[in-house]
N, C-alpha and C positions, 0 to 999 in steps of 0.2 A: 432198286426196290425189290422186296420179296413178293411172292405171290400174295401173301396176306396183306401187304401194303397196297398192292395193285387193287385188290378187291375192296379194301377200305377206301381208297381214292375214288373208285367207281361209285361206291355207295354214297359218298359225300357229294360227288358231282350229280348223281341221279336222284338225290334226296330220298334214298332208300335206306333209312337208318333205323326203322322200327322192325324188330325181328319177331313178328308174331302173325304170319311169317313175313319174310322179306318178299318183295315183288319178284326178285330174281334170285335163284338159288346159288350157293357157292359152287355147285357142280357146273352150272351154266357159265358162271363168270370165269371159272378155271378154263373151261373149253374155249371161251372167247379170248382169254388172255393168251393162250397158246396160239390161236389163230392170228392174233395181233402180232405176236413176235415173228411168226412165219411170214406174214404179209410184209412186215417191215424189212425182214432180211431179204426177201425176194425183190421187193420194189427198189430198195436202196443199195442192194448188194453189200450188206453190212458184215457178212461173215466170210472172210477170205481164209482159205485153208491150203497150206502146202506141206503140212507135216503129219497130219493124222493118217497113219498107215492104212487103216481100214477104208478111209475115204479117198486117199490120194495115190494109192499104189495098187497096181494090177499086174499079176503075173501073166505075161503074154507067152503062149505056148506055140511051139513050132507046129504049123499046119492049121492053127485055129485063128479065125479072123475077127470074130465078134465076141464082145464081153459086156457084162452088166456093169452099169455104173452104180455107185452107192446111192441108195434111195434119197438121200438128203441133198445130192448135188443138183443144182439148177443151172450152172454155167461153168464151162471149162475155159479157163483163161490161157493155159499154157500146157504143153505136153512134150515129153521127151522119153526116149528109151535108153536103157543102159544094157549093154551086152555083157556076156560072161567075162570079158576082159576088162570091163570098166569103161568102155568107150561110150560117151554120151552123144546122142543124136536128137536134135530138136525136130519135132514133127509139125508140119503145117496143119492148121485147122481148116477143113474144107468140107465139101459135100459131094454127093454122087454125081450131080449134074456137071460140076466143074471137072471132076476126075474123068468122066466120060468124054469131055471136050478135049482135055490135054493128054490123056493117056487111056484110050478106050479099052485096052487089054489089061488094065490094072488088076482086075479080080482073078486073072489067071497067072500072074507073075509070082514066082517064088523068090523072095529076097528079103532084105531088111526093110522094115516099114519106114516110110518117109512122110506119111500124112495120116491124119485121124479124122474120121467122119463121126459126128455126134448125132445120135437120134434121141428120142424121148426115152430115157432110162437105160440106154446102152451106147457103146461106141464100137466102131469097126476100123481096123487098120486097112491101108490101101493096097494090100497084097496078101499072099499066103506067106506067113512068116517062115523064114528059112531056119530059124533057131529059136531058142527061148530067150526072152528079154524081160526086163523089169520096166514097166511103164509107170512113169511118175507124172502126176497131174497137179496143176495148181488150179483151184476151183473156188467158186462161190457156192455156198451151201446154206441150207436151213439149219436151225438148231438141232443138235444131235439128240437131245432129250427134252421131253415135255415137262412143263411145270406141274408138279403134283402135290408136294408137301407145302405147308404154309411158309417154310423157310427157304424154299427154292427161289433162285433168282434167274431172270432171263440171261441168256448167253450174250446177247447184243450189249453194247456199251451202256453204262448206267445213264449217260446223258439222254438216251432215247426212252428210258423206261416210262416216264410220266406220260409220254405221248401215246403209249399203247392203250391207255384208258379210252382214248377217242374211238378206237376200233371197237372196244367192248361196248361203249355207249351206242355206236352205230348198230351193232348186232342186237343189243337189248331192245332198242326202240323199233326195230323192224320185225321182231317176233310177233307172230299172228295171235295176239292176245288183246281182247277188247279193253282191258284195263291199262295196258302199258304201251300198246302200239302207237307210235307217233312218227309218221313218215318224214315230217319236216325236221324233227330233231335227229332222226337217223341220218338223213341226207347231210345235215349240217356237220354232224360228228364225222361222217366219212370224208367230207370235204376238208375238214381240219386235219384229219389223218393224212390225206393225200398231199396237203401242203407241206407236211414234214417229210414224208417218205416217197412221194412221187406216185405216179400211176402204176397200176399193175400191168406188166408187159403181157400181151396176149401170145398165143402159141406161135403165130406167124412171125412176130417180132423176135421171139426167143430163138426160133430157127434161123432167122436172118442174121442175128447177132453171132450165132455159132459158125456160120458158113463163110468160107473164103475171106477170112480176115487178112487184110493186106500185110505183107512183109516188107519192111523197109531196110535199105542199106544206109548206114550212117557214114557220111563223108568225113574223112579226117584231113584237116588242112595243116 
Protein backbone atom coordinates (compact mmCIF):
# COMPACT_ATOMS: atom_id res chain seq x y z
CA UNK A 1 0.00 0.00 0.00
CA UNK A 2 1.09 3.55 -0.68
CA UNK A 3 0.90 6.34 1.88
CA UNK A 4 -2.19 7.64 0.08
CA UNK A 5 -3.80 4.21 0.33
CA UNK A 6 -2.99 3.95 4.04
CA UNK A 7 -4.59 7.33 4.66
CA UNK A 8 -7.63 6.35 2.60
CA UNK A 9 -7.97 3.06 4.53
CA UNK A 10 -7.77 4.97 7.81
CA UNK A 11 -10.45 7.44 6.74
CA UNK A 12 -12.73 4.57 5.76
CA UNK A 13 -12.20 2.71 9.04
CA UNK A 14 -12.61 5.91 11.10
CA UNK A 15 -15.58 7.16 9.04
CA UNK A 16 -13.68 10.38 8.36
CA UNK A 17 -14.75 10.85 4.74
CA UNK A 18 -16.02 14.43 4.63
CA UNK A 19 -13.24 16.87 3.75
CA UNK A 20 -14.61 20.14 5.11
CA UNK A 21 -12.42 19.69 7.07
CA UNK A 22 -11.40 16.14 7.94
CA UNK A 23 -11.31 15.25 11.64
CA UNK A 24 -7.66 14.33 11.27
CA UNK A 25 -5.26 16.05 8.88
CA UNK A 26 -3.14 14.31 6.28
CA UNK A 27 -0.06 15.56 8.17
CA UNK A 28 -1.18 13.82 11.36
CA UNK A 29 -2.00 10.61 9.54
CA UNK A 30 1.36 10.65 7.75
CA UNK A 31 3.16 11.01 11.08
CA UNK A 32 1.17 8.14 12.59
CA UNK A 33 1.73 5.95 9.54
CA UNK A 34 5.48 6.39 10.01
CA UNK A 35 5.15 5.63 13.72
CA UNK A 36 3.18 2.51 12.82
CA UNK A 37 5.87 1.17 10.51
CA UNK A 38 8.59 1.89 13.05
CA UNK A 39 6.61 0.17 15.82
CA UNK A 40 5.94 -2.85 13.62
CA UNK A 41 9.60 -3.15 12.59
CA UNK A 42 10.77 -2.89 16.21
CA UNK A 43 8.21 -5.23 17.77
CA UNK A 44 8.34 -7.99 15.15
CA UNK A 45 11.94 -7.51 13.91
CA UNK A 46 10.72 -7.18 10.35
CA UNK A 47 13.73 -5.48 8.76
CA UNK A 48 16.89 -7.61 8.80
CA UNK A 49 19.93 -6.02 7.15
CA UNK A 50 23.35 -7.47 6.45
CA UNK A 51 24.25 -5.56 3.31
CA UNK A 52 23.58 -1.82 3.59
CA UNK A 53 27.09 -0.42 4.03
CA UNK A 54 26.09 2.69 5.98
CA UNK A 55 24.14 0.52 8.44
CA UNK A 56 26.18 -2.69 8.63
CA UNK A 57 29.82 -1.67 8.25
CA UNK A 58 32.06 0.26 10.64
CA UNK A 59 35.73 1.07 10.23
CA UNK A 60 37.49 0.01 13.43
CA UNK A 61 40.65 2.04 13.93
CA UNK A 62 43.74 1.03 15.87
CA UNK A 63 43.52 2.44 19.39
CA UNK A 64 39.82 3.38 19.21
CA UNK A 65 37.38 1.27 21.21
CA UNK A 66 33.93 2.90 20.89
CA UNK A 67 31.84 3.58 17.77
CA UNK A 68 28.41 4.98 16.95
CA UNK A 69 25.78 2.64 15.55
CA UNK A 70 23.58 3.75 12.71
CA UNK A 71 20.57 5.54 14.20
CA UNK A 72 18.12 3.04 12.68
CA UNK A 73 19.69 -0.08 14.26
CA UNK A 74 17.75 -1.51 17.19
CA UNK A 75 19.31 -5.00 17.49
CA UNK A 76 22.68 -6.51 16.56
CA UNK A 77 22.36 -10.16 15.60
CA UNK A 78 25.89 -10.99 14.47
CA UNK A 79 29.28 -9.26 14.33
CA UNK A 80 32.62 -10.10 12.72
CA UNK A 81 35.85 -8.33 11.93
CA UNK A 82 37.94 -8.55 8.78
CA UNK A 83 41.62 -7.66 9.02
CA UNK A 84 43.85 -6.19 6.31
CA UNK A 85 44.71 -9.70 5.09
CA UNK A 86 41.07 -10.75 4.73
CA UNK A 87 40.92 -12.97 7.84
CA UNK A 88 37.41 -13.06 9.31
CA UNK A 89 36.87 -13.34 13.09
CA UNK A 90 33.43 -13.75 14.63
CA UNK A 91 32.84 -11.56 17.69
CA UNK A 92 30.88 -12.67 20.75
CA UNK A 93 28.02 -10.34 21.73
CA UNK A 94 28.42 -9.64 25.44
CA UNK A 95 28.27 -6.93 28.11
CA UNK A 96 30.64 -5.19 30.51
CA UNK A 97 29.55 -7.25 33.52
CA UNK A 98 30.41 -10.53 31.80
CA UNK A 99 33.72 -9.18 30.52
CA UNK A 100 34.64 -8.02 34.03
CA UNK A 101 33.90 -11.54 35.27
CA UNK A 102 35.89 -13.50 32.69
CA UNK A 103 38.60 -11.01 31.72
CA UNK A 104 38.88 -8.09 34.17
CA UNK A 105 41.79 -6.45 32.32
CA UNK A 106 40.01 -6.41 28.95
CA UNK A 107 39.97 -2.61 28.63
CA UNK A 108 43.78 -2.43 28.92
CA UNK A 109 44.62 -5.20 26.45
CA UNK A 110 45.94 -4.26 23.01
CA UNK A 111 45.05 -7.01 20.52
CA UNK A 112 42.50 -8.16 17.97
CA UNK A 113 38.88 -7.72 19.12
CA UNK A 114 37.08 -10.87 20.21
CA UNK A 115 33.80 -9.52 21.57
CA UNK A 116 31.39 -6.66 21.10
CA UNK A 117 29.48 -4.71 23.74
CA UNK A 118 26.23 -3.06 22.63
CA UNK A 119 24.97 0.13 24.27
CA UNK A 120 22.10 2.41 23.33
CA UNK A 121 23.27 3.87 20.04
CA UNK A 122 26.88 2.71 20.09
CA UNK A 123 29.12 -0.33 20.38
CA UNK A 124 32.47 -1.01 22.04
CA UNK A 125 35.06 -3.68 21.28
CA UNK A 126 36.58 -5.67 24.13
CA UNK A 127 40.10 -4.29 23.89
CA UNK A 128 42.28 -1.57 22.43
CA UNK A 129 42.42 -2.61 18.76
CA UNK A 130 45.96 -3.42 17.68
CA UNK A 131 45.29 -2.54 14.04
CA UNK A 132 42.59 -1.32 11.68
CA UNK A 133 39.69 -3.70 11.00
CA UNK A 134 36.41 -3.68 9.10
CA UNK A 135 33.53 -4.50 11.41
CA UNK A 136 30.60 -6.19 9.66
CA UNK A 137 27.24 -6.33 11.42
CA UNK A 138 24.01 -8.18 10.80
CA UNK A 139 21.22 -6.16 12.35
CA UNK A 140 17.54 -5.54 12.74
CA UNK A 141 16.64 -1.94 12.04
CA UNK A 142 13.89 0.58 11.54
CA UNK A 143 12.88 1.87 8.09
CA UNK A 144 15.61 3.98 6.54
CA UNK A 145 13.27 6.64 5.17
CA UNK A 146 9.95 8.10 6.30
CA UNK A 147 6.84 8.01 4.18
CA UNK A 148 6.34 11.51 2.79
CA UNK A 149 4.89 11.55 -0.74
CA UNK A 150 1.54 9.99 -1.59
CA UNK A 151 3.20 7.27 -3.68
CA UNK A 152 5.72 6.22 -1.01
CA UNK A 153 5.35 2.65 0.27
CA UNK A 154 6.44 1.17 3.62
CA UNK A 155 9.71 -0.77 3.58
CA UNK A 156 8.21 -3.67 5.54
CA UNK A 157 6.57 -6.42 3.48
CA UNK A 158 3.26 -5.63 1.81
CA UNK A 159 1.45 -8.34 3.79
CA UNK A 160 1.81 -6.14 6.89
CA UNK A 161 0.71 -2.82 5.42
CA UNK A 162 -3.03 -3.00 6.14
CA UNK A 163 -2.37 -3.66 9.81
CA UNK A 164 -0.49 -0.36 10.15
CA UNK A 165 -3.86 1.38 10.06
CA UNK A 166 -4.60 -0.09 13.52
CA UNK A 167 -1.78 1.98 15.02
CA UNK A 168 -2.98 5.07 13.16
CA UNK A 169 -6.46 4.55 14.66
CA UNK A 170 -4.97 4.06 18.12
CA UNK A 171 -3.06 7.35 17.90
CA UNK A 172 -6.00 9.22 16.37
CA UNK A 173 -8.49 8.22 19.06
CA UNK A 174 -6.08 9.02 21.90
CA UNK A 175 -5.50 12.59 20.67
CA UNK A 176 -6.71 15.03 23.35
CA UNK A 177 -9.61 16.46 21.38
CA UNK A 178 -13.17 16.62 22.72
CA UNK A 179 -14.61 15.77 19.30
CA UNK A 180 -12.48 12.72 18.47
CA UNK A 181 -11.00 11.35 21.71
CA UNK A 182 -12.25 7.81 22.42
CA UNK A 183 -10.06 5.84 24.87
CA UNK A 184 -11.99 2.61 24.28
CA UNK A 185 -11.52 2.70 20.50
CA UNK A 186 -7.87 3.69 20.97
CA UNK A 187 -7.21 0.77 23.31
CA UNK A 188 -9.01 -1.68 21.01
CA UNK A 189 -6.99 -0.55 17.99
CA UNK A 190 -3.72 -0.82 19.93
CA UNK A 191 -4.70 -4.32 21.07
CA UNK A 192 -5.38 -5.35 17.46
CA UNK A 193 -2.00 -3.93 16.39
CA UNK A 194 -0.27 -5.83 19.21
CA UNK A 195 -1.93 -9.10 18.17
CA UNK A 196 -0.22 -8.81 14.79
CA UNK A 197 3.19 -7.38 15.72
CA UNK A 198 3.65 -8.28 19.41
CA UNK A 199 4.41 -6.11 22.40
CA UNK A 200 6.99 -3.35 22.32
CA UNK A 201 10.20 -4.52 24.07
CA UNK A 202 11.21 -2.22 26.90
CA UNK A 203 14.76 -0.93 27.34
CA UNK A 204 15.70 -3.59 29.92
CA UNK A 205 14.56 -6.43 27.67
CA UNK A 206 16.42 -5.01 24.68
CA UNK A 207 19.62 -4.79 26.74
CA UNK A 208 19.14 -8.34 27.96
CA UNK A 209 18.63 -9.59 24.42
CA UNK A 210 21.90 -7.98 23.38
CA UNK A 211 24.05 -9.32 26.21
CA UNK A 212 25.75 -12.68 26.58
CA UNK A 213 24.01 -14.54 23.80
CA UNK A 214 24.93 -18.18 24.11
CA UNK A 215 27.41 -19.67 21.66
CA UNK A 216 26.83 -23.27 20.66
CA UNK A 217 29.15 -25.93 19.25
CA UNK A 218 27.40 -28.22 16.80
CA UNK A 219 28.24 -31.88 17.15
CA UNK A 220 29.06 -33.73 13.91
CA UNK A 221 28.30 -37.45 13.98
